N, C-alpha and C positions, 0 to 999 in steps of 0.2 A: 134173521139172515144168517145162514151158516157160515162160520168162519173157516177159511182155508188154512191148513197147516203151512208153516214156513218151510220152504225147501232149503236144502243145503246150499244151492247156488245163491238164493236170496240172502242167506245169512253169512256167507263165507267172508264177507268184507266188513261185517259189523261186529265190533268188539264187545258184544253183549251176549247173554245166554239165549237159549232158544225157547224160552217160555212164550206163550201166545201173547199177542198184543192187538190193539184195534187197527183196522186197515183204514184207508183213505175215506171210504164211504162212511164207515162207523165214526171216524173222527168228525166228519161233517155233521152227522146226526147228533153227536155230543155237543158240537158248537151250537147247532140250532136249539138244542135243549137249554143251553145256557142263555141264549138270546131270548127265548120265550120266558124263561124264569125271571129275567130282568123286567120284562114288560108286563107280566101278569099281576104285579102288586100295584095297588092304587096309592100306596104311601110313598111320598117323595123321598123321605129319609131312607126307607128300606131299598128303594130303587137305586139310590146313589151307592149304598153299600154293596148291592148286587152288581152294579156296573164295575165297581172296583174288583170284585172277584172275577167278572168276565174279562176284564183287562189282564188280570194275572193269568187267566187261562189262555188268552190269545197270545200272550208273550211266550208262555211255555210251549204252546202248540206250534208256533211258527218260528221260534228261535232255537228250540231244543235246549233252552237254559234250564238249570236246576231251580227248584222252588226257592231255595235260599238265595240264589243269584237274582231272581226276579224281585223278591221282597226287599233286597238291598238296593234296588234301583231308585234313583231320583228321576221320576218320569219327565220332569221339566228340564232336566239338564242332560240326562243320559239317552234320551230319545230325540234324535235330530234327523230331519228329512227321512231317508230310508235306512237309517242306521240306528241300532241299539247297542250302546256301549255297556258290556257286561263287566261289572267291577271284579277286581281281584280281592276276594274276601280274606285271603291269608297273607298276601304280599303287600309291598309298599306301592306298587303301581295302581293308580286310580282306575285304569281300564285294562282288563285282562285281554279282551278281544272285542272286535266290532262285528256285529252280525247284521247282515243285510236283510231287510224285509221288503215286501212288495209295495208298490206305490199305493195300491188300494188299502192295505192295512195301515200304512203310514198316514194316509188321509183320515181314516177312521179314528186313529189314535189322536191325531192333531185336533180333530173336531171334538172329541171327548174331553181332552185336556183344556180346550178353549171354553167349555161350558163353565160359567162362573160358579154355579152350585157345586159342580164336580171338583173344581179347583179347590174350593174351600173345604170340601170333604177330605182332601188329601193334605191337610195342614201338617200331618205327621207322616206324609208320603205313604209307602206301603207298609205301614206299621200294623201288620195283621198277624194274629197267632197262626203259625203254620198248621197246627192241628185243626183249627177252625177251617182253614182253606181246604185241607184234605177231606174233611167231612163233607164240605159242599161239593167237591169233585166226585166223591163217592155217591152222593145223593143224585147228582145229574147222571152219572153212569147207570145207576139202578133205574132211574126214570126212563132211560132208553132201553132197558131190558138187558143191560150188560152186567157181567160180573163186576162188582164195585171195585175190585182190585185193579181191573184194567183201566179204570178211570183215574187212578192216583197220579199225582204229578210226575213221579218217577217213570211210570208206565207210559204217560203221554210223551215224555222226553224220548223214551225208547221207541215208541211207535213212530215218532218223527224221524228218528234215525233210519228205521226200516223203510219208511215211506220215501225218504230221499235216495236211499240206495236203490230201491225198486224203480225210482224215477230216473235212474241212470246219471245221477249227479256223481262226478268223480269222487272216489273215496277220500283223497286228501282234502277236498272241499268239505265233505261231510264231517270229517274228523276235526277240521279247523273250526267249523261252526259249533260243534259240540264242546270245544275247548280241550280236546285231548292234547296233552303236552308233547307227546312224541308220535305224530301221525305215522301210520304204517304205510310206507310207499312201496312195499315189496310187490304189490299187485299191479303197480303202474309201470309203464314202459318209458314214460317221460316224467320229468319233475315239473312242479308248478311253483311259480313265485307267489308271494302273498298277494300281489296286485292281480295276477292271473286268477288266483282262487277267488278273490273278491268279485272279479268280473264274471266268472263262471256262475258264482252263487247268485249274483244280481240277475243274470239272464234267466237262470232256472226259476227264481222266485217270480219274475214277471210272467214267464210262460205258465207257471203253476197257477198264478192269480187269474190270468185270462181264462185258463181252462176251467177253473172252479166257479167262475161267475157265469158259466154256461153261455159262451158267446153265441151270437145269433145263429139259430138253427143247428147248434152243436150241443150234444148231450154227452158229458163225460161221466162215466160210471163203471160199474163192475158187472161182468157177465154172471148171470145167475143160472142160466140154463142153455144147453146146446142139444138140439134134437137132430140127429143125422137122418137124412133120407138117402135114396139111391143116387141122386144127382146133386141135391142141394141140402143145406142144413139151416134149421131155424135157430137163430141166436137171439136170446133175450137178455137185456141188461137193465139195471136199475141205476138211475143217476143220483147225484148227491141230494137232490130234493125228494127222492122217493118215487119219481116217475119211471114207469116201465116203458122201454122202447123195444120193438121187435123188428127183426130184419131177416131176409133170406139171402144166403150167399152160397156160392158153389163149394163143394167139398175141397176143391183145389185151393180156393182162397182161404178156407178154414184152416187147412194144414199150413199154408204159406205164412199166415199171420200168427199161427200158433195159438189159436183161440181155444179157451177152456174155461169152465166155471171158476170164478175168482180172479180172472185176469182183468186189469183195468183197460178200458177202451174208450174211444170217442166215436159217437154215431152222429153223422151229419145228414141233413136233408136240404135240397135246394128249395128256395122260396117258391118257384113256380109249381112245385109238386105239393105244396100245402094248400088244402081246400078249406074254406071257411064256411061255417054253418051257424046260423043264429039259433036262439032258444036256450033254455036252461036244462032241458032233459038230454041225456046221452042219446045222440043220433042213432037210429037203426040203420046201419050201413055196414059195408064189408071192409072198411078201413081197419087195419090192424092197430093203428096208433091214433088215439083220440085224446086230446088235451083241451081242457077248458081254461080260458084266460080272459084277460081284460084288455080292450083296445087301448094302447098307450100312445100311438101316433098313427096318423094317416097322411100319406103323401099321394095326392091324386094327380094323375097325369091325363093326357089327352086319350091315349090308347089303353094304358095299364095303370094300375094304382098299387101302392105298397102299403100294407097294413102291418104294424108292429104290435104283437101281442105280448103281454107279460103274464107268466104263470105265477102261481102262488108262491113258489120258491125263488122267484126273481129271474128264472129262465126267460129269455126273450126269443120269440119265434117270429120270423118275418114271412109273410105270404104276399105273393104278387098275383093279382087277379085282374081280369079285364075291367076297365072303368065302367062299362055297361053292366057287368055282373055285380060290381061293387054297389052300383046304384040300386040294384034290386035288393041287396042285403040291407042297405040304408043304415049302415053302422056309424056310430059317433064315438068320440073319445069317452072311455069309461064303460062302454057296453060290454056285456059278457058274451063271449062267442066261442065256438068250438073250432079247433084246428085239427084237421084230419089228414093223414097221409098213409099210403100203403107201405107194407114191409119191403116192397121192391124199390121204393124211393129212397131207402136208407143206405148210406155208404159207411163202412167201418174203417177207422184209422187206428192202427196199433200205436200206442204211445211210445 
């Protein structure tokens, strides 16, 4: 996937150089690479060691902390609820700053730390050689086809800063999260108290978490192609799981939303517009968007029934069909099925 250059507007508020970094979709690919790496080994001891590296990655990825700050954490004392307490490595204060994380990430960390085997593997906390951690980060980046330097801990921290700015998080909140001692408020028209900054950060993290779990019939991703016609434009995006979604919108909408390759966007489709078709082979049909998933839940009604499909990346798609039509499909929980919808059924929402 071609990486888009950073514009001056994107970088104006981030106190870092303008070298390239991974974008949101690429960061998600890197995270998936780490998760697969953990699961692909049959050895329990190796899996535990890899889970520790994954946890280090997740903390850097979502808190923007430095590698040295993460390795200095006591995960059992410094991670509580939705807050990570970053230690002051040079000063006397035990906690330099508190960083808010999403409820989803907090839950995953709690479940990981509650595993007796994993707890025992952290008898020396995050006492890991930083050079070893960097090597593993580089390896995962190369496994994704990225320049290994873009996968280093410092570059992940930088990518997080750019991601937050592009997501319209207020600059003071971004700088506070990164631990900058003197936040630059010159671009803000109002001041923010610490409490307000924490509230803004929490709201942003929850919105981001919901978006990244691909809420029902919503695909968050990056535009990869825009083909202009005389009246409408064909817009193609790739979501965090690698699924491609195509839609047609008017040229007026294209200009109003400022759509272009590289822009992050959310594509939504209403459940009644999703058509289900059984079988394992790709259907021969005119639908522009075809996704194979597994039936996760069925809610049968008198007139209509709701089917919840789960795609390979965890994306959930909801389809509403007539109950009589559902009887013809004869689907059960766990069955593989195709979800089909036209490009005209897709609505785009600029983030």
